[in-house]
Backbone as CSV, one residue per row, in Angstrom:
resi,resn,N_x,N_y,N_z,CA_x,CA_y,CA_z,C_x,C_y,C_z
1,MET,0.946,-1.122,-0.042,0.091,0.147,-0.037,0.818,1.248,-0.549
2,ASN,2.153,1.305,0.865,2.575,2.384,1.092,3.627,2.836,-0.576
3,LYS,3.585,1.858,-1.643,4.205,2.075,-2.489,3.332,2.868,-3.672
4,PHE,2.137,2.754,-2.994,1.554,3.674,-4.263,0.702,5.255,-3.118
5,PHE,0.303,4.677,-1.553,-0.164,6.244,-0.745,1.191,6.564,0.218
6,ARG,1.037,7.875,0.588,1.839,8.299,1.565,1.123,8.282,2.972
7,GLU,2.109,7.547,3.907,1.541,7.780,5.015,1.488,9.203,5.652
8,ILE,0.234,9.486,5.933,0.132,10.767,6.996,-0.682,10.347,8.266
9,THR,0.084,9.060,8.663,-0.287,8.632,10.326,-0.463,9.961,11.709
10,LYS,0.551,10.250,11.587,0.644,11.527,12.585,0.037,12.606,12.359
11,GLU,0.465,13.119,10.927,-0.570,14.621,10.356,-1.968,14.425,10.708
12,LEU,-2.764,13.090,10.699,-4.362,13.115,11.010,-4.170,13.123,12.647
13,GLY,-3.142,12.746,13.562,-3.067,12.547,14.824,-4.020,11.002,15.300
14,VAL,-3.818,10.100,14.508,-4.503,8.942,14.514,-3.072,7.589,14.985
15,ASN,-3.700,6.943,15.656,-2.354,5.732,16.544,-2.312,4.574,15.629
16,ILE,-2.976,5.003,14.447,-3.378,3.663,13.618,-2.870,3.880,12.047
17,THR,-2.113,2.904,11.668,-1.317,3.512,10.146,-2.591,4.179,9.294
18,ALA,-2.249,5.048,8.672,-2.940,6.250,7.641,-2.471,6.663,6.513
19,PHE,-2.979,5.979,4.860,-2.297,6.701,4.346,-3.208,7.528,3.366
20,ASP,-2.579,8.792,2.557,-3.410,9.645,2.093,-3.699,9.206,0.663
21,VAL,-4.808,9.336,0.160,-5.040,8.714,-1.613,-5.487,9.996,-2.512
22,PRO,-4.188,10.377,-2.923,-4.128,11.287,-3.927,-5.378,11.331,-5.051
23,TYR,-5.773,12.802,-5.252,-6.702,12.744,-6.633,-6.181,13.752,-7.693
24,GLU,-6.941,13.151,-8.816,-6.009,14.055,-10.289,-7.005,15.608,-9.792
25,ARG,-7.918,15.797,-9.804,-9.226,16.630,-10.062,-10.445,16.791,-9.002
26,ILE,-11.203,17.437,-8.815,-12.590,17.778,-8.290,-12.721,18.722,-9.579
27,GLU,-13.968,18.239,-10.080,-14.949,19.247,-10.702,-16.086,19.554,-9.629
28,GLN,-16.068,20.702,-9.289,-17.271,21.229,-8.827,-18.768,22.010,-9.099
29,ASN,-19.930,21.664,-8.371,-20.928,22.441,-8.527,-21.669,21.852,-9.962
30,LEU,-21.640,20.412,-10.219,-22.441,19.872,-10.857,-23.893,19.687,-10.585
31,SER,-24.664,19.278,-11.687,-26.010,19.184,-11.742,-25.813,17.797,-12.120
32,LEU,-27.045,17.058,-11.924,-27.708,15.724,-12.079,-27.611,15.236,-13.238
33,ASP,-27.202,14.423,-13.918,-27.798,14.139,-15.098,-28.795,13.210,-15.352
34,LEU,-29.887,13.593,-15.497,-31.056,12.551,-15.304,-31.083,11.948,-16.363
35,LYS,-30.566,12.234,-17.741,-30.489,11.591,-19.153,-29.494,10.180,-19.114
36,LYS,-29.104,10.162,-17.510,-28.310,8.403,-17.361,-28.794,7.363,-16.717
37,CYS,-30.276,8.371,-16.049,-30.752,7.505,-15.502,-31.361,5.881,-16.040
38,ARG,-30.939,5.106,-15.241,-30.830,3.685,-15.919,-32.284,2.527,-15.148
39,SER,-33.092,3.578,-14.565,-33.867,2.857,-13.668,-35.069,2.525,-14.811
40,LYS,-35.591,1.234,-14.175,-36.532,0.473,-15.133,-37.902,0.340,-14.102
41,SER,-37.963,0.847,-12.853,-39.093,1.211,-12.404,-40.301,2.038,-12.964
42,THR,-41.371,2.204,-12.738,-42.379,3.252,-13.245,-42.329,4.052,-12.043
43,ILE,-43.420,5.275,-12.611,-43.165,6.308,-11.639,-44.482,5.584,-10.304
44,LEU,-45.166,4.984,-10.585,-46.125,4.344,-9.679,-45.121,3.239,-8.581
45,GLU,-44.517,2.322,-9.581,-43.611,1.422,-8.627,-42.663,2.320,-7.582
46,HIS,-42.544,3.650,-8.168,-41.308,4.159,-7.644,-41.965,4.644,-5.993
47,ILE,-43.262,5.571,-6.489,-44.001,5.884,-5.325,-44.398,4.703,-4.389
48,THR,-44.687,3.370,-4.653,-45.229,2.491,-4.501,-44.089,2.010,-3.105
49,LYS,-43.006,1.899,-3.855,-41.922,1.659,-3.064,-41.361,2.981,-1.540
50,VAL,-41.680,3.800,-1.891,-41.428,4.901,-1.512,-42.368,4.581,-0.190
51,GLU,-43.163,4.906,-0.540,-44.825,4.510,0.568,-44.234,3.732,1.598
52,ARG,-44.188,2.502,0.944,-43.881,0.938,1.663,-42.215,1.606,2.775
53,GLN,-41.508,2.260,2.274,-40.149,2.124,3.117,-40.344,3.265,4.072
54,PHE,-40.871,4.249,3.277,-40.423,5.545,4.045,-41.876,6.359,4.581
55,PRO,-42.827,5.777,5.116,-43.968,6.434,5.400,-44.348,7.526,6.391
56,HIS,-43.241,8.252,6.611,-42.943,9.321,7.583,-43.228,10.617,6.373
57,LEU,-42.590,10.580,5.105,-42.791,11.136,3.508,-44.309,11.488,3.593
58,LYS,-44.684,10.671,3.900,-46.216,11.170,4.028,-46.895,11.723,2.586
59,LYS,-46.235,10.480,0.952,-46.209,10.337,-0.043,-47.502,9.909,-0.440
60,LYS,-48.575,9.556,0.232,-50.033,9.364,-0.290,-50.591,9.994,-1.365
61,GLN,-50.480,10.828,-1.365,-51.101,11.802,-2.049,-50.440,12.159,-3.616
62,LEU,-49.151,11.672,-3.902,-48.213,11.940,-4.980,-48.925,11.313,-6.050
63,LYS,-49.785,9.955,-6.093,-50.015,9.832,-7.243,-50.819,10.547,-8.174
64,GLU,-51.952,11.402,-7.271,-52.675,12.516,-7.607,-52.170,13.535,-8.268
65,LYS,-50.790,13.296,-8.584,-49.956,14.659,-9.434,-49.416,13.928,-10.466
66,PHE,-49.934,13.186,-11.152,-49.184,12.758,-11.834,-50.306,11.984,-12.704
67,SER,-50.743,11.825,-13.992,-51.670,11.527,-14.514,-51.295,10.006,-14.903
68,ASN,-52.281,8.824,-15.429,-52.533,7.528,-15.434,-51.081,7.243,-16.073
69,GLU,-51.310,7.891,-17.128,-50.150,7.423,-18.395,-48.765,8.221,-17.796
70,GLU,-48.582,9.186,-17.102,-47.190,9.241,-16.788,-46.703,8.055,-15.133
71,LEU,-47.738,7.942,-14.680,-47.693,6.627,-13.761,-47.101,5.779,-14.170
72,ARG,-47.409,5.266,-15.461,-47.218,4.084,-15.877,-45.700,4.307,-16.681
73,LYS,-45.092,5.617,-16.895,-44.030,5.571,-17.228,-42.891,5.285,-16.816
74,LYS,-41.353,4.822,-17.210,-40.643,4.631,-16.267,-40.208,5.671,-16.328
75,LEU,-38.925,5.464,-14.509,-38.284,7.313,-14.379,-37.212,7.690,-15.423
76,SER,-36.363,6.349,-16.271,-35.691,6.954,-16.985,-35.907,7.445,-17.852
77,ILE,-37.476,7.640,-17.785,-38.114,8.847,-19.526,-38.786,9.874,-18.863
78,ILE,-39.449,9.649,-17.948,-39.950,10.896,-17.230,-39.483,11.677,-16.347
79,LEU,-37.973,11.284,-15.909,-36.945,12.026,-14.977,-36.570,13.199,-15.520
80,PRO,-35.710,12.524,-16.861,-35.213,14.087,-17.687,-36.640,14.976,-18.799
81,ASP,-37.284,14.433,-18.477,-38.709,15.161,-19.421,-38.873,16.069,-18.239
82,LEU,-39.358,15.996,-16.934,-39.342,16.695,-15.765,-38.038,18.072,-15.875
83,GLU,-36.729,17.626,-15.698,-36.591,18.678,-15.571,-35.977,19.746,-16.484
84,LYS,-35.898,19.192,-17.949,-36.131,20.031,-19.519,-37.091,20.965,-18.861
85,ASN,-38.046,20.456,-18.371,-39.435,21.453,-18.280,-39.551,22.114,-17.023
86,CYS,-38.515,22.190,-16.077,-38.306,22.817,-14.782,-39.604,22.412,-14.039
87,ASP,-39.995,21.166,-14.126,-40.902,20.710,-13.430,-41.232,20.382,-11.655
88,SER,-41.695,21.340,-10.926,-41.741,21.471,-9.842,-41.707,19.811,-8.988
89,ARG,-42.495,18.776,-9.922,-42.727,17.439,-9.347,-41.684,16.532,-9.337
90,LEU,-40.661,16.962,-9.830,-39.302,16.127,-9.602,-38.944,15.953,-8.447
91,LYS,-39.235,17.233,-7.494,-38.433,17.138,-5.944,-39.459,15.961,-5.383
92,HIS,-40.122,15.507,-5.889,-41.100,14.756,-5.201,-40.893,12.959,-5.914
93,LEU,-40.278,13.089,-6.469,-38.983,11.378,-6.967,-37.812,11.554,-6.633
94,LEU,-37.008,13.022,-6.372,-35.672,12.508,-5.962,-35.234,13.372,-4.382
95,LYS,-34.631,13.049,-4.079,-34.045,13.729,-2.679,-33.532,14.817,-2.877
96,SER,-32.559,14.802,-3.728,-31.929,15.913,-4.505,-31.218,16.175,-5.377
97,ASN,-30.834,17.392,-6.240,-30.804,17.532,-7.437,-29.395,18.066,-7.728
98,GLY,-28.882,18.331,-6.168,-27.420,18.825,-6.285,-27.808,20.597,-5.862
99,PRO,-26.357,20.786,-5.924,-24.786,20.675,-6.582,-24.420,19.929,-6.217
100,PHE,-23.810,18.922,-6.723,-22.509,17.836,-6.384,-21.251,17.916,-7.091
101,CYS,-20.097,17.364,-6.527,-19.144,17.500,-7.099,-18.550,15.616,-7.664
102,LYS,-17.248,15.680,-8.586,-16.752,14.888,-9.187,-15.029,14.923,-8.383
103,ILE,-14.821,13.319,-8.021,-13.517,13.746,-7.134,-12.782,12.264,-8.035
104,VAL,-12.226,12.893,-8.800,-11.562,12.031,-10.120,-9.847,11.749,-9.612
105,VAL,-10.025,10.067,-9.452,-8.667,9.682,-8.485,-8.352,8.671,-9.937
106,LYS,-7.228,8.367,-10.017,-6.378,7.413,-11.013,-6.862,6.218,-10.914
107,LYS,-7.195,5.342,-12.038,-7.548,4.011,-12.338,-6.801,3.300,-11.111
108,THR,-5.218,3.607,-11.367,-4.237,2.536,-10.561,-4.632,2.332,-9.241
109,HIS,-4.700,3.723,-8.983,-5.332,3.983,-7.153,-6.609,3.261,-6.916
110,LYS,-7.314,3.265,-7.687,-8.835,2.935,-7.376,-8.787,1.290,-7.613
111,HIS,-7.638,0.637,-8.192,-7.381,-0.583,-8.241,-7.076,-1.381,-7.033
112,HIS,-5.882,-0.513,-6.125,-5.653,-1.043,-5.225,-6.519,-0.552,-4.123
113,LEU,-7.516,0.426,-4.355,-8.492,0.427,-3.369,-9.328,-0.389,-3.455
114,LYS,-9.876,-0.937,-4.320,-10.729,-2.275,-4.309,-10.242,-3.814,-3.816
115,LYS,-9.295,-3.523,-3.596,-8.636,-4.732,-2.965,-7.937,-4.907,-1.563
116,ALA,-8.608,-3.638,-0.829,-8.251,-3.503,0.744,-9.903,-2.991,1.038
117,LYS,-9.838,-2.788,2.593,-10.892,-2.509,3.102,-10.505,-1.876,4.760
118,GLY,-11.103,-1.095,5.241,-11.038,-0.670,6.686,-11.427,0.709,7.001
119,VAL,-11.078,1.256,7.211,-11.885,2.811,7.781,-11.244,3.791,6.754
120,TYR,-12.278,4.808,6.705,-11.543,6.381,5.280,-11.847,7.675,6.182
121,PHE,-11.149,8.385,5.598,-11.395,9.961,6.317,-11.698,10.696,5.281
122,PHE,-12.401,11.710,5.292,-12.395,12.939,4.174,-11.810,13.658,5.305
123,TYR,-10.942,14.952,4.694,-10.342,15.708,6.359,-9.819,16.969,5.527
124,ASN,-9.674,17.675,6.167,-9.696,19.838,5.862,-8.028,19.495,5.590
125,LYS,-7.202,19.462,4.413,-6.250,19.687,3.972,-5.459,20.601,4.770
126,LYS,-5.945,21.997,5.361,-5.200,22.797,5.766,-5.126,22.591,6.970
127,THR,-6.056,22.133,8.026,-5.988,21.737,9.365,-5.543,20.628,9.469
128,LEU,-5.743,19.499,8.803,-5.773,18.214,9.088,-6.382,17.446,10.082
129,GLU,-7.748,18.413,9.691,-8.564,17.554,10.925,-9.629,16.776,10.242
130,PRO,-9.910,15.363,10.245,-10.934,14.709,9.822,-12.587,15.448,10.021
131,LEU,-13.127,15.280,8.674,-14.557,16.165,8.972,-15.621,15.304,8.331
132,TYR,-15.149,13.654,8.123,-16.193,12.722,7.934,-15.376,11.166,8.056
133,ILE,-15.647,10.433,8.640,-15.209,9.123,8.985,-16.189,7.635,8.518
134,GLY,-15.730,6.726,8.038,-16.403,6.060,7.631,-15.855,4.669,7.434
135,VAL,-16.441,3.684,6.523,-16.599,2.335,7.137,-16.457,1.752,6.131
136,ALA,-15.566,0.959,5.417,-15.595,-0.162,4.401,-15.096,-1.968,4.751
137,LYS,-16.360,-2.478,4.554,-16.228,-3.469,5.574,-15.627,-4.554,4.638
138,GLY,-15.989,-4.411,3.021,-15.738,-5.352,2.325,-14.003,-4.844,1.307
139,SER,-14.186,-3.543,1.128,-13.295,-2.570,-0.058,-13.589,-1.583,0.008
140,TYR,-12.689,-0.600,-0.270,-13.217,0.768,-0.246,-14.176,1.639,-1.778
141,THR,-14.651,0.160,-2.344,-15.370,0.529,-3.167,-16.398,1.710,-2.547
142,ARG,-16.660,1.299,-1.348,-18.094,2.207,-0.703,-17.309,3.557,-0.602
143,LEU,-16.259,3.445,-0.432,-15.292,5.071,-0.143,-15.313,5.808,-1.493
144,MET,-15.376,4.515,-2.712,-15.505,5.524,-4.248,-16.844,6.040,-4.646
145,SER,-17.725,5.821,-3.695,-19.093,6.026,-4.347,-19.275,7.223,-4.206
146,TYR,-18.684,7.789,-3.379,-18.621,9.499,-2.785,-18.353,10.425,-4.164
147,PHE,-17.312,9.893,-5.065,-16.806,10.308,-5.551,-17.347,11.092,-7.195
148,SER,-18.375,10.194,-7.170,-19.522,10.671,-8.237,-21.073,9.780,-8.040
149,ILE,-21.945,11.384,-8.066,-23.232,11.114,-7.643,-23.778,10.792,-8.862
150,THR,-25.134,9.647,-8.927,-25.818,8.806,-9.539,-27.251,9.412,-9.720
151,PRO,-28.273,8.907,-10.767,-29.581,9.332,-10.451,-29.911,8.624,-9.620
152,SER,-29.508,7.108,-9.535,-29.606,6.163,-8.834,-29.598,6.398,-7.446
153,ASN,-28.234,7.049,-6.946,-28.199,7.528,-5.758,-29.453,8.456,-5.052
154,CYS,-29.922,9.791,-5.886,-30.654,10.286,-5.259,-31.793,9.858,-5.110
155,MET,-32.493,8.788,-5.554,-33.472,8.303,-5.293,-34.174,8.223,-4.128
156,TYR,-35.281,7.846,-3.495,-35.478,8.078,-2.012,-35.000,6.563,-1.396
157,ASN,-34.781,5.759,-2.064,-34.572,4.461,-1.382,-32.788,4.006,-2.421
158,GLY,-32.569,5.219,-2.613,-30.902,5.299,-2.823,-29.701,5.532,-1.824
159,GLN,-28.893,5.954,-1.986,-27.407,5.795,-1.036,-27.833,7.426,-0.504
160,GLY,-28.273,7.772,0.648,-28.796,8.744,1.093,-27.518,9.667,1.805
161,THR,-26.672,8.440,2.186,-25.326,9.126,3.189,-24.464,9.965,2.077
162,THR,-24.122,8.865,0.837,-23.207,8.991,-0.317,-23.812,10.488,-0.675
163,VAL,-25.262,10.699,-1.434,-25.519,12.192,-1.590,-25.199,13.213,-0.623
164,ARG,-25.569,13.213,0.869,-25.408,13.782,1.557,-23.886,14.169,1.854
165,ILE,-22.974,13.671,1.824,-21.685,13.332,2.058,-20.820,14.773,0.717
166,ASN,-21.300,14.097,-0.444,-20.743,15.007,-1.617,-21.584,16.240,-1.466
167,ILE,-23.031,16.491,-1.547,-23.104,17.738,-1.326,-22.066,18.609,-0.446
168,LEU,-21.647,18.134,0.929,-21.272,18.720,2.119,-19.961,19.191,1.748
169,ILE,-18.948,18.264,0.482,-17.892,18.088,0.337,-17.859,19.400,-1.111
170,ASN,-18.909,19.278,-1.877,-18.938,20.411,-2.286,-19.380,21.896,-1.987
171,GLU,-20.171,22.179,-1.307,-19.948,22.836,-0.289,-18.863,23.507,0.529
172,PHE,-18.111,22.563,1.150,-16.734,22.833,1.534,-15.577,23.151,0.858
173,LEU,-16.034,22.741,-0.411,-14.781,23.572,-1.335,-15.175,24.920,-1.652
174,ASN,-16.496,25.343,-2.189,-17.330,26.200,-2.294,-16.463,27.572,-1.708
175,HIS,-16.403,27.273,-0.553,-15.804,28.471,0.547,-14.680,28.402,0.865
176,GLY,-13.924,27.933,-0.352,-12.170,28.050,-0.330,-11.740,27.056,0.043
177,ASN,-12.132,25.930,0.891,-11.237,25.078,1.341,-10.922,23.906,0.616
178,SER,-10.024,22.901,0.930,-9.730,21.903,0.459,-9.528,20.661,0.835
179,ILE,-10.089,19.550,0.447,-10.546,18.519,0.754,-9.338,17.343,0.736
180,GLY,-8.885,16.519,1.636,-8.254,15.814,1.842,-8.911,14.076,2.074
181,LEU,-8.279,12.849,1.140,-8.974,11.916,1.626,-7.933,10.789,2.117
182,ALA,-8.454,10.248,3.097,-7.410,9.327,3.994,-7.512,7.735,4.138
183,ILE,-6.691,6.557,4.123,-7.570,5.482,4.475,-6.884,4.847,5.565
184,ILE,-7.391,3.783,6.507,-6.568,3.259,7.169,-6.960,2.023,6.925
185,PRO,-6.024,1.125,6.167,-6.123,-0.213,5.658,-6.352,-1.388,6.605
186,MET,-7.039,-2.235,6.580,-7.165,-3.365,8.143,-7.636,-4.494,7.297
187,SER,-6.917,-4.999,6.254,-7.358,-5.927,5.383,-7.491,-7.500,6.143
188,ILE,-6.656,-7.409,7.069,-6.610,-8.666,7.943,-7.461,-8.654,9.109
189,SER,-8.280,-7.323,9.301,-9.232,-7.538,10.207,-10.568,-8.170,10.254
190,SER,-11.124,-8.415,11.197,-12.441,-8.709,10.756,-13.876,-7.650,10.626
191,ARG,-14.884,-7.996,10.178,-15.890,-6.686,9.635,-16.150,-6.211,11.254
192,THR,-16.263,-6.861,12.712,-16.545,-6.325,14.019,-15.330,-5.247,14.078
193,GLU,-14.295,-5.875,13.924,-13.048,-5.002,14.613,-12.978,-3.352,13.771
194,ILE,-13.084,-3.760,11.718,-13.585,-2.253,11.247,-14.339,-1.375,12.137
195,SER,-15.383,-1.992,12.518,-16.684,-1.068,13.057,-16.193,-0.209,14.097
196,GLN,-15.361,-1.474,15.022,-14.938,-0.905,16.229,-13.986,0.001,16.213
197,GLU,-13.368,0.319,15.105,-12.129,1.206,14.705,-12.532,2.264,14.341
198,GLU,-13.593,2.269,13.687,-14.467,3.404,13.352,-15.147,4.206,14.297
199,THR,-15.825,3.555,15.074,-16.474,4.188,16.356,-15.332,4.759,17.028
200,ARG,-14.362,3.893,17.461,-13.047,4.809,18.152,-12.716,6.049,17.437
201,LEU,-12.776,5.956,16.539,-12.229,7.577,15.707,-13.407,8.058,15.693
202,ILE,-14.454,8.301,15.627,-15.670,9.006,15.389,-15.645,9.798,16.751
203,ASP,-15.597,9.051,18.016,-15.704,9.549,19.409,-13.959,10.379,19.642
204,LYS,-12.795,10.062,18.904,-12.158,10.787,18.947,-12.344,12.384,18.571
205,PHE,-12.656,12.590,17.526,-12.940,13.682,16.245,-14.031,13.892,16.810
206,ARG,-15.112,13.438,17.397,-16.411,14.238,17.225,-16.529,15.618,17.749
207,ASP,-16.081,16.204,18.369,-16.095,17.759,18.609,-15.313,18.984,17.793
208,ASN,-14.738,18.341,16.277,-14.235,18.601,15.429,-15.450,19.434,14.996
209,GLU,-15.046,20.902,14.235,-16.096,21.796,13.837,-15.423,22.123,12.216
210,PRO,-16.023,21.341,11.619,-17.336,21.181,11.309,-17.098,19.246,11.357
211,PHE,-18.301,18.952,11.519,-17.914,17.016,11.518,-19.005,16.648,11.064
212,TRP,-19.002,15.291,10.230,-19.953,15.485,9.206,-20.972,13.925,9.610
213,ASN,-20.167,13.376,10.726,-21.187,12.320,10.882,-22.334,12.559,12.033
214,ILE,-23.169,12.375,11.562,-24.558,13.184,12.167,-24.935,12.427,12.940
215,ASN,-24.526,11.277,13.337,-24.666,10.049,14.084,-23.936,10.073,15.269
216,SER,-22.935,11.329,15.304,-21.842,10.959,16.414,-22.183,11.627,17.710
């Protein structure tokens, strides 16, 4: 791992080996490209699923906002049309429409991330204070999901944390800050041990400001 990533254990103030993950660039203030939606669900199927999984959203009246013909249309067809026409009903089908950012990491680095697991950080490059701490129990593919937001992430049954953190990163950068990525490889550790390390680190940095782990 240290052949490809620079160790920053002391800089981050942790007592377990951490490495910096370099990125080529970050593209800011991106809109969601709904033309890339690949959902095969119809609007009716989507609404039914949302009502079942998220009853607190009180979407029982939502079917009335669409015609029977629209309800039978696939999301991949209707979402781009709603966006094109600035249709206010779009907000009833998506959690968020951005703006987002895209973090571009070299393919070689992505390859090595996919082969490792452990804990990961987003941190303030100026202060070296962790901003968000997450866990990757299988591989760092979970970390890479933050790098680029897709329409499926933004569905109500999509990856809410991924969307929230990506938006926060974009806002952080818009305020003139610089974001860093770091990992703590724990490839020989069990899922329980990885979760315990994540919890320990969240406890250590919970008083940081800002700190994006909302359940800390």
